[in-house]
Backbone bond lengths (Angstrom), bond angles and torsions (degrees), N, CA, C in turn:
res aa  C-N    CA-C-N  psi(-1)  N-CA   C-N-CA  omega(-1)  CA-C   N-CA-C  phi
1 M - - - 1.447 - - 1.528 108.48 -
2 E 1.274 116.28 126.56 1.462 122.04 -177.81 1.526 109.71 -98.38
3 H 1.331 115.35 135.06 1.458 119.80 177.59 1.519 108.14 -95.40
4 V 1.284 116.08 130.58 1.454 121.49 177.87 1.520 107.30 -96.88
5 V 1.327 114.99 124.54 1.455 120.67 -178.55 1.522 107.94 -115.87
6 G 1.317 115.12 123.07 1.456 119.97 179.36 1.519 111.82 -74.55
7 D 1.325 116.02 166.69 1.463 121.66 -178.92 1.526 112.14 -59.64
8 N 1.335 117.29 -40.13 1.471 120.41 179.98 1.522 110.81 -63.62
9 V 1.321 116.71 -44.16 1.460 121.02 179.96 1.522 110.00 -66.32
10 R 1.326 115.89 -41.88 1.470 120.72 179.24 1.528 110.95 -59.40
11 E 1.330 116.85 -45.48 1.471 120.88 -179.60 1.529 111.16 -68.13
12 E 1.322 116.94 -39.27 1.472 120.89 177.91 1.524 110.01 -63.59
13 L 1.320 116.20 -43.93 1.464 121.21 178.53 1.528 110.90 -62.29
14 R 1.319 115.85 -45.57 1.467 120.98 179.01 1.533 110.13 -60.51
15 S 1.325 116.90 -43.00 1.465 122.11 179.83 1.528 111.18 -63.17
16 I 1.318 116.18 -45.83 1.469 120.18 -179.47 1.519 110.90 -63.54
17 I 1.321 116.99 -44.47 1.467 120.22 179.61 1.519 110.56 -62.84
18 N 1.334 117.35 -42.82 1.467 120.25 178.39 1.525 111.61 -61.60
19 R 1.334 116.40 -42.38 1.467 119.86 179.06 1.518 111.36 -63.93
20 I 1.339 116.77 -43.12 1.468 119.96 179.15 1.513 110.53 -63.85
21 E 1.323 117.12 -43.27 1.471 120.07 178.55 1.518 111.21 -61.05
22 Q 1.331 117.69 -40.11 1.465 120.68 178.71 1.526 110.88 -66.27
23 L 1.321 116.56 -41.91 1.467 120.20 178.03 1.527 111.40 -63.61
24 E 1.334 116.85 -39.74 1.467 120.64 176.90 1.531 110.29 -62.05
25 A 1.323 117.33 -41.65 1.465 121.06 178.02 1.528 110.32 -64.61
26 D 1.342 116.51 -42.88 1.466 120.91 177.58 1.521 110.66 -61.20
27 K 1.335 115.95 -41.92 1.466 120.80 179.83 1.527 110.42 -61.84
28 A 1.330 116.81 -41.49 1.464 120.33 178.64 1.523 110.60 -63.36
29 D 1.328 116.83 -40.46 1.469 120.60 178.16 1.524 111.04 -64.24
30 I 1.326 116.61 -43.32 1.468 120.79 -179.92 1.529 110.40 -64.95
31 T 1.330 116.86 -41.60 1.460 120.86 178.19 1.525 110.31 -60.48
32 A 1.314 116.86 -41.98 1.467 120.76 177.72 1.532 110.64 -64.37
33 D 1.333 117.00 -40.01 1.469 120.52 178.08 1.526 110.98 -64.09
34 I 1.323 117.41 -40.89 1.463 121.03 178.54 1.529 109.81 -62.56
35 R 1.333 116.84 -44.26 1.475 120.30 177.49 1.524 111.20 -58.33
36 T 1.327 115.95 -41.47 1.465 120.59 179.83 1.524 111.23 -62.83
37 V 1.321 117.37 -43.88 1.466 121.40 179.99 1.527 110.29 -65.12
38 K 1.337 116.99 -40.09 1.463 120.18 179.12 1.529 111.11 -66.72
39 K 1.323 117.43 -36.86 1.474 120.18 176.11 1.521 110.25 -64.25
40 E 1.316 116.43 -39.28 1.469 121.00 176.72 1.524 110.19 -61.60
41 A 1.322 116.37 -43.68 1.466 120.88 178.49 1.524 110.14 -61.30
42 A 1.325 116.88 -42.87 1.464 120.84 179.76 1.527 110.54 -64.25
43 R 1.320 116.78 -39.80 1.476 119.97 177.44 1.521 111.31 -62.32
44 N 1.331 116.78 -27.78 1.462 121.73 178.61 1.525 111.48 -91.90
45 D 1.343 115.83 19.51 1.467 123.52 176.94 1.526 114.16 60.98
46 L 1.321 117.02 32.03 1.456 121.07 174.53 1.523 108.37 -94.94
47 D 1.316 116.44 145.07 1.456 122.29 -176.87 1.531 109.52 -84.15
48 I 1.322 116.45 112.37 1.460 122.13 -176.28 1.531 111.44 -64.70
49 K 1.325 117.96 -37.60 1.468 119.63 178.80 1.523 110.65 -61.16
50 V 1.317 116.48 -41.08 1.467 120.76 179.30 1.530 109.55 -67.31
51 I 1.319 116.62 -42.45 1.464 120.71 178.46 1.530 110.13 -60.26
52 N 1.336 117.05 -45.10 1.468 120.55 179.01 1.528 111.08 -61.75
53 T 1.334 116.78 -39.50 1.465 120.89 178.10 1.526 110.23 -63.91
54 L 1.312 117.10 -43.65 1.464 120.58 178.89 1.529 111.34 -62.86
55 I 1.314 116.84 -39.69 1.464 120.69 178.70 1.526 110.00 -63.66
56 R 1.344 116.79 -44.14 1.472 120.04 177.73 1.529 110.68 -61.55
57 E 1.328 116.82 -42.17 1.463 120.67 179.84 1.525 111.52 -63.20
58 R 1.319 116.81 -41.11 1.460 120.64 -177.37 1.526 112.19 -66.12
59 R 1.331 116.49 -22.37 1.467 120.26 177.67 1.521 111.63 -76.51
60 K 1.326 116.93 -20.34 1.457 121.93 -175.07 1.524 110.79 -91.21
61 D 1.318 113.93 162.09 1.447 122.30 174.20 1.530 108.61 -67.21
62 A 1.319 118.20 143.01 1.466 122.83 -178.29 1.526 111.90 -57.61
63 D 1.330 117.22 -40.01 1.467 120.59 179.32 1.522 111.16 -64.92
64 E 1.324 116.81 -38.26 1.460 121.21 178.62 1.524 110.80 -64.27
65 V 1.331 116.82 -41.56 1.469 121.47 178.87 1.525 109.91 -65.81
66 E 1.328 116.59 -44.04 1.466 120.40 179.89 1.523 110.85 -61.55
67 E 1.330 116.87 -44.92 1.462 120.85 179.95 1.532 110.53 -62.55
68 F 1.329 116.44 -42.72 1.461 120.44 178.51 1.529 110.52 -60.09
69 N 1.332 116.43 -45.43 1.467 120.34 -178.70 1.526 111.98 -65.04
70 I 1.315 117.83 -35.57 1.469 121.34 177.25 1.526 109.98 -63.34
71 V 1.333 115.97 -46.49 1.467 120.13 179.45 1.524 110.34 -65.95
72 L 1.318 117.33 -42.47 1.468 121.56 178.80 1.525 110.91 -59.42
73 D 1.326 117.08 -45.49 1.463 120.44 178.42 1.530 111.47 -63.35
74 A 1.334 117.01 -39.46 1.463 120.41 178.25 1.531 110.26 -62.24
75 Y 1.313 116.77 -43.35 1.465 120.86 178.57 1.527 110.82 -64.69
76 R 1.325 116.13 -41.02 1.478 119.26 178.65 1.535 110.53 -61.67
77 R 1.337 115.69 -44.25 1.473 119.38 179.07 1.524 110.71 -62.97
78 A 1.323 115.81 -40.61 1.480 119.76 179.72 1.521 111.63 -62.38
79 L 1.326 116.46 -31.22 1.470 120.99 179.68 1.523 112.68 -93.43
80 G 1.344 116.15 -1.76 1.460 119.62 -179.43 1.518 113.67 74.55
81 V 1.315 116.89 21.63 1.467 121.05 -178.52 1.518 111.01 -80.13
82 L 1.329 117.52 -31.51 1.471 121.25 179.50 1.511 111.23 -90.22
């Protein structure tokens, strides 16, 4: 079965694919830039794991972070870690 694609659909498809390809290229560039900044941080003796944790926390709602920390501290106390 052959699909017939009109000129409008063909151009729309071409446009969407081009935009996605450009976004993928931009994403690769941004990922490389992030790696570069993290390497710089490591060269300055900063802990990348801690930085990544802080970045994840900053994305969350303050109440969510506070609740997580309360539960984490409770678990630590239960295990005698604190």
